[in-house]
N, C-alpha and C positions, 0 to 999 in steps of 0.2 A: 823740458830739459834746461837746467841752469846754465848760465853763461860760462861759468868756470868749467863745467863738464864739457860744454860745446867747444870751448877753446882747447881743452886738453885733447879731445878727439881729433880736431882739425890739425893740431900740431903733430900728433902721432901719425895721422894719415899722410901728412906731408913728409915727415922725416923717414918713415918706413917704406913708403911706396911711391910718392910723387917726386921726391928730391932727385932721384936717380935719372929722371927725365927732364932735368932742368934745362938742358940745351934746346930741346924742342919747345919748351915753354918760353924761353927767351926769344926764339925765332917768332913765336906767336905774339909775344909782347911787342917786338919791333914792328911787325905787320899790323898790329892793333893801332899803333901810332900812325902808320900810313893810312889806315881806315879812317881814323879820326881826322887827320889832315885833309884827306880827299873829301870827306863829308862836309867839313867846314868850308872847303874851297868851292864846293857846289853852291852852298848858300851865299858865299861872298861874291861869286861871279854874277849873281842876279842883280847886284848893285850896278856894275858897269853895263850889264846887258840891258837893263831898263833905261838907264841914263843915255848911253851912247847909241843904242840901236833904236829904241822906241821914241825917245825924246829928241836927241840930237841927230838921229838917222845917219850915224857914221857907217859908211859902206865897208870900210876896212875891217872894223870890229864885228860886222854883221856875220862874217864867216869864222873869224878867229875865236870869238867867245864860245860859239857852239862846239867848236873843236876842243877847246879847253874843258868844256863841260863833259864831252864824251870821254876825254882822257881822264878826268876826275872820277867819273863813274866806273870806267874800266879799271883804274888803279884800285878803287875801293873794292870792286868785285873780285879782282885777282888776289889782292891782299887778304881779303876775308876768306877766300877759298883755301889758300895755302895755310893760313892761320888755323882754320877749322880742321883741315886734314891733319895738321900736326897735333892739335889738342885732342881730336878724336882718337888718334893713335895712342896718345898718352892715357886717355880714359879707358880704352879697350885693353891696353896692356896692364894697367893697374887692376881693372876688374878681373882680367885673366889670371893675374898673379894671386889675387885673393881667392878666386875659385879653385886654383891649384892647391892653395894652402888648406882650404876646407876639405877637398878631396883627399889630400894627404893625411889630414887629421882623422878622417873616417878610417883610412887604411891602417894607421898606427895606433889609434885609440884602443884602450883595453875594452874587452867585451862588455864589462859592466857599465862603462860610460855610454856605449852605444845602446845598451838595453834601456837606459834611462832617458833616451832621446827619441823623438818621433822622426821617422825618415822624411816625412813631409816637410818638417821644419828645416832639415838639412837641405832638401831640394829648393825650398823657398829661399834659404840663405844663398845658395849657389846662383839661383836665377834672378829672383826679384830684388834681393838686397844688393847683390853685386851690380845690377843694372842701375840702382839708385846711386851707388857710389860712382859708377861710370858717368852718370849724368852730372853729378856734382863736379867731378874732375874736368870733364870735357866742356859741357855747356856752361857750368857755373864759373869756372876759371876764365874761359874765353870771354864770357859776358862781362865779368868784372873788369877785365883789362880793356876790352873794346869799348864798352859803354862808359867807363870812367874817363878814358881819354877823349871820347867823342863829346861828352858833356863839358869837359874842361875847354876843349877847342871851340865848341859852339857858343858856350857862355862868354868866352873871351871875345869872340866875334861880335856878340850882342853888345857887350860893353864898348867895343870899338865903334859900333854904329851909333849907339846912343845910350849913355850910362843910366839916364833916368828911366827909359823904357826897359832897360835890362834889370834894374832893381825891381820894377813892377812885375816883370815876368818871374823873377826869382822868388818873390813873395807869394806868387800864385802857385808855383810848382809844388811846394810841400803838401798842398791839399791832395793832389793826385798821388804823390809819393807815399804819404801817410796812409791813404786808403789802400794802396797796393801792398804796403807792408802788412797791414792788418789782414788782408786777403791771403797773403802768403802764409801767415801763421795758421789760419784755419785750414787751408788746403794741406799744409805740411802734416798736421795732426791726423787728418782724415786719411792721407796716404799711408802713414805709419800703421793705422788700424787695418787698412786694406791689405797691407803686407802680411799681417798676422792671419787674416782670413784666407789669403792665398795659400799659406802654408797648411792651414787646416784643411782646405779643399784638396790639396795635393796628397795629404795623408789619407783622406777619405777615399779618393779615387784609387790610390795604390791598394788600399785594403779591399775594396770591392772587386778589383781585378784578381787579387789572390784568393779571395773567398767566394768566387763566382759559383762554384759548385755547391758550397754550403748554403749560400743564399737561396739557390733554387730548390735544393732538397728540403729546406725548412720553409719554403714559400714566403720568403721575406722580401720579395721584389718590391712590393708596394711600400713597405716600411722603409726600406733603404732608399727608394725613390723619393719618399717624403724627406728623409734626412738630407739627400742630395739637393732637393729643391730648397730646403731651409738654408743650407750653407751657401748655395749659389745665390739665393735671394738676398742674403745678408751682404754678400760680396757685391752684387749688383747695386743694392741700395747704397752701399758705401761709395761705389764709383759714381753713382748718380749724384750723391751729395757733393763729391769733389767737383763734378762738372756743373752742377747747379749753382755752386758758389761762384764759379767763373762766369756762368751765364748771367746771374743776377748782377754781377759786377759791371756788365757791359753798359746798361742804360745809365748807371750811376756815373761811370767814367765818362761816357759821352756827354752827359749833362754838365759835369764838372768842366770838361773840355770846352763845351759851348759857352759857359760863363766866363772862362778864362779868355777865350778868343774874343768874345763880345767886349770884355773889359779892356783887352789889349787894343782893339780897334777904336774904342771910345777914347782911350788915353792917347793913342797915336794921332787920332784926328785933332785933338787939342794941340799936340806938339807940332803937327804940320801947319795948323792954322797960325800958331805963334812963330813960325819960321825956324823952329828948333830941330825939325826933322824933314828931310827931303823924301819925296815919294819913292825914288829908287832905293833909298836906304831902308824905307819901310818894308818893301818887298823882300829885300835881303834879310832884314831882321826877322820878318815873319817866317821865312824859310828856315832860318837858324833855330828859331823857337820851336817850330813844328818838328824839325828833325831832332831836337833835344828832348822832347817829351817822351819819345819811345825809349831811348836808353835810360832816362830817369825812372820810368815805370819798370823797366827791366831790372835796374839796380835795386829798386824798392822791393821787388818780388824775389830777388836772389836768395833771400833768407829761406824761402820755401825749399829750394834745391839744397841749401846748406843744411836745413833741419832734416829733410828726408835722407840725405846722404850720411849725415852724422848719426842719425838714429839707426840706419841700416848698418853702418860700420860698427856701432856699439853692439848690435845683435851678433854680428859676425865675430867681433872680438871676444865675445863670451865663449864662442866655440874655439877660436884659434888659441886663446889664452888658457884654455882648460888644461890643467896639469895632467900629463899622461903618466899614470902611475906605473904601468908596465910597458917599458920601452927598451929597445935594443941598445946595448952599450958595447960597441965593437972593441973597447979597451979591455973588456972582461975576457978571460980565457975561454977557448972553445971547449964544448963538451966532448970528452974523450970516451967513446963507447968501447968497452971490453967484453963484458958479459951481459950487459943490460939488466943488471939487478936494480930493483926499485924498492925504496924504503920510505914509508910515511912515518914521521916521528912526532907524536903529540899534535897532530894537525887539526886545527879548528878554523871554521870559516862561516861567516854569515853575510847575506846579501844586504846591501845598503837599503835602509828604510824598513828593515825587518828586525824584530826583537830576538827571535829564536835563531840559534845556530843551525845552519844547513847540515854541517858535519861537526862532530864534537869529539876532540881528543882522539883522533884516528891514529892507530899504530898498526901498520901492516908491513910485511916483508914479502917481496915477490922475486922469485929466482929467475934469472935470465933464461930465456927460451921456454918458459912455462906459460900455461894459460890460466889466468885467474878471472873468476866471474864474480859479479856483484849482483845480489838479488835482494828484493824487498818490495814493499808496497810503493805505489806512486808517491813521490815526495819524500821518500826515505833518505835521500842524499846520494843516490847512485851516480847520477849524471854530474853532480857537483865534484865528486872524487875524480871522475874522468876528466873534467874540465880544468882541474887544478894542475894536472901533470904537464900539459903544454903551456901552462901559465895564461890561460884565458882569464883566470882570476888568480890572485895571490892570497894565501891563507893569512888570517890575522895572527895566528899563533902556530908554532911548530915549523918543521922544515921537511922538504921532500928531496930525497937523494936519488941519483942515478949513478950507479957504480961509485958510491961514496962521494959524489960531487953534488953540492947544494945547487939546485936548478936556478936559484936566484943569483948565484955567484958565477954563472957562465953566460955567454952571450945568448940572447934570445933566438937569434937566427940558427945558431948551432944546435940549440935544444930542439926547436921545431923541425929542423932538417932531419932529425932522427926519429920523428914520430909521424905516423900516418893515421888518419881518422876516416872511418866508414860509419856513417850514422843513418838513422831512419830517414831523416830529411836530406835527401840527396840534392846537392846543388850542382846544376848543370847550366851552361851558358848557351845562348842562341847562336851556336857555332856548329862546325862539323864535329862528328864523333871523334875524328882524329885529333882535332885541336883540344877537345874536352879532356881526352886522355893524356895528351902531351902537356897539359897544364902542369903535370908533375915534373916534367923534364922537357923543356922546349927544344932541346938539342937531340932528343931521341929520334932514331931512325924509324922508318916504316916497319922494318923487321922487328925492332925492339917493341914497338907498339903492338904489333900482331902477336908476339910472344906473350906479352902481358895480357892481352885479350884471351888468348888460349888458356892461360892459367885461371882467368876469371870466368871461363865458360861463356865468353861473349863473342868470340870470333865468328862462329857459325851464323848467328842471327845477323851480325853486322854485314857479312858477305852477301846475305840475301836481300838487303835493303837496296833500293833503286840505285843509289850512288855509293854503296859500300861505306868505307871509312870517311868519305867526303859528304855523307848525308847530313844536311842541316836539321837539327833535332827540335828547333823551336825554343821559345822561352822556357827555361828550366826543364827541358826535355819533354815538352808536352806531347810530342809525337811518339813517345816510347811508353811501354808498359812499366809498371813499378819494378818488376824483376829485371827488365832490360836496363833501366836506369841504375839500379843497384849494382849490376854486373859491370857497367861502365865505371861506376865509382870505385869498385874493387880493382878493376884493371888500372885505374889511375894510381891507386895505392900500391899495386904491384910494381908499377913503373918507377915509383919513388924509391923503392928498395930500402925502406926504413927498418931498423932493427926492432922498433917498438910499434905495436899496432893497437889502436883503440877502436873498439866496436861498440857503438851506442845503439842498441836495439836494431841492428842492421837488417833483421829479417822479420820484424814485428808486423809490418804492414803488407806482407806478401801472402799469397795463397799457398797451399800445401805443395803444389808442384813447383812453383817458382822458388819457394823456400828451400826445397831440397837442392835445386840447381845452385842457388846462391850460397847455400851452406857448403856445398862441395867447393865452390869458388873460394869461400872464406877459409876453408881448410888448407887449400893451396897457398893462400895469401899468408896465413899465420904459421905455416910449418917452420919450426926452428926459430920462431920470433917470440919475443916477450909480448904477450897479448893480454889486454884488459878488456873484459866483456861485460856489457850490461845486457842481460837476457830477458826478453819478454816471455819467451817460451822456455821453461826450465828443461825441457827435453833436449834442447840444443847444447846444454852445458854439462851433461852427464859425465863426460870424459875430462872435464876441467881438472887441472892439478890441485886447484884450491878454489873454494867457493866461500865468499864472504857474505854473511847475512847481515843486512843493515836495517835498523829500525830507529826512526826519529833521530837520524844523524849519527847513531852509534853502531859500532860493530858488535853484535851480540853473540856471534859464534862464527866459526870458520872450520873448513875441512873439506874432504871430498864428498861426493854425493851420498855414498853409503853411510859415512859417518854422520852427516847431518840428518839424514832420514831417521837414524837411530837415536840421535842425541839433541836435536834442535826442533822444538815444537813449532816455531815460527816457519822454518823451512818446510817441515813436513806438512803444515797447513797450506802453504803456498802451492806445494807440489800436488797435494790431493785436490785442491780447487781446480787445477788445470786438467786433471784426469776426468773430471765430471763432464 
C-alpha cells in the first residue's frame, strides 16, 4: 500500500468514525502523560535510592523512597487502566458502527449487488476486518500516545543523568527499532492474506451447511473434506508464518539487546572510571534505558497495526462506498393502488456480466384482480419478469407501471408494501411459527395470525405441534415438511394483505397431496388479487385469465389455456411433455 493511500485511509477513518470520540481520546492522552511521568519517576528514584540508602545509609529515605516507588507504580497502573478502558471503548464503538454499516448495506443493497458478492466475504468483513480496525483504534492509538510520551520522558531523564551515555544509547536504539519496523511490514502483509483466507473458509463452511443433503446423496463427503482440509491448511500455514516471523525475531532481538547492554556497560565503566558518572546515576540511567526499549520497539512495530487496520478499512470501504442503485427515496410520492393494473412497456433487462438479455422488449398488460401466468423452459426469463416488479432489479430499457404510476417514480417502501411473494425457496427463521408469520405484520394479534393460517390451510397442523404457534421450527424451518413450510409462507403473505401477489413456482417441489393442499391455500390467498404466477406444473394454471409464453426472453404468444393449445406450438409442446 502506497503512503498516500495509507494517509488518505487513516484520515478518512479518523474524520468519519474516530473524531466523534475525541473526548475519550483526550482523557487517554492526559493519562498517557501520567503513565510516562510515573515510568520516568520510577527510573529516577533509583538514583537517590542507591546513593542515600545503599551508599550513605540514610534511614529517613530508607522508607520514603520505597513509598514513592509504590506510588509511582500505582499511578502508572491506574492511569494505564483508565486510559485503556477509554480507548478500548472507542475501538469497540468504531468497530460496532462499521459492522452496523455493513449490515445495513446488506439490507438495502439491490439484489444484483448481493448476487455478485460472496456471503463469506461479508461475514469476514463484519468479523475479521472490523476486529483489525478495532485493534488499530484501541491498541494502536493508545500505544502511540503512551509509548511516545514514555520515550520522551525516559530519554530526557537519560540526558539529565549523563548526556554522553544518552547519545550512545540513542545511537544503539535504531538497530532494534529498524528491525522491529521490518518485522511489522512482513507480519502486516501476512495478516492481510490471512483475512482473505478467513473469508474463503467462512463461505465454504456456509455452503457445506446448506448443501449437506446434496453432498451426502452424491457421496462427496471425501471430496468436500479434502477441500476443507486444503482451505484450513492454507489458513493454518499463513497463521504459522505470522507466528514464525515473531518467533524468529526473538533470538535476533535478544542478541541485539545483549550487544547494546554490553556496549552500554563497557562505555559506562569508562565514564565511572573517569569520574564523569556516579554508580547511583548508572543504575538510574540503566533503568531508564531498559524501560525505554519496550516502547521504542512498540512504536517501531505500530506500522503493523496501522497496515492491518488500513487494509481492513479499505476492504470494508469497498462495500460501504458501493453505490446502491435501487434505494428508497421517501421524497418520492407513495404508490396509490386503485385497481392494481400492471403494464410492462418495452422492458428489457440483462444481468451484469452477461451479453444476452434475460428479457427483451417485453410489452404486457395485466388487469387488476386477474391471474396471469408465465410459462417457458428454464432460463426463458420468467423469474426475471417477476423480480422486476418489486424492483429487485431495474430494467435497462422501458418502464413498468402499476395503475399508470411508474414504479421507479414512487417510494420503494410503498411499492413493496403492496406486493407479496411466495416462492419455491421458502425463507423461514429459527424462531417460533407465530413470529415467522407475524414477520409480515409485527402488530398482528394472535387471532389475526390464526385467521391467516386458516386461509393458508396451516392452522390444523400447527395446533397439533407440541407447542402450537410457539413451536421453534429450526434454521429455515428444518423441522417442518416442504408443504408445511409453504403454507406458513402463504399465511405470512395472507397476513400482509397485499393487493398484488407473486407466485414463483410455489408448488414445484411438493408431492401431489401437499400440492393440492397448498394450491387450495394459494387460491384463498389470490382471490380478487392481481396475481402473477410462474408455474412449473401447467395443470395448476388452466384457469388463469392470461398465460404468457416466454422463449429466450421474448413473449412469443399469450392467451388462455384453450387458445394457446390451439395456436401456440411452444405451449402445446410444454403441456404435452408434462402429460407423459
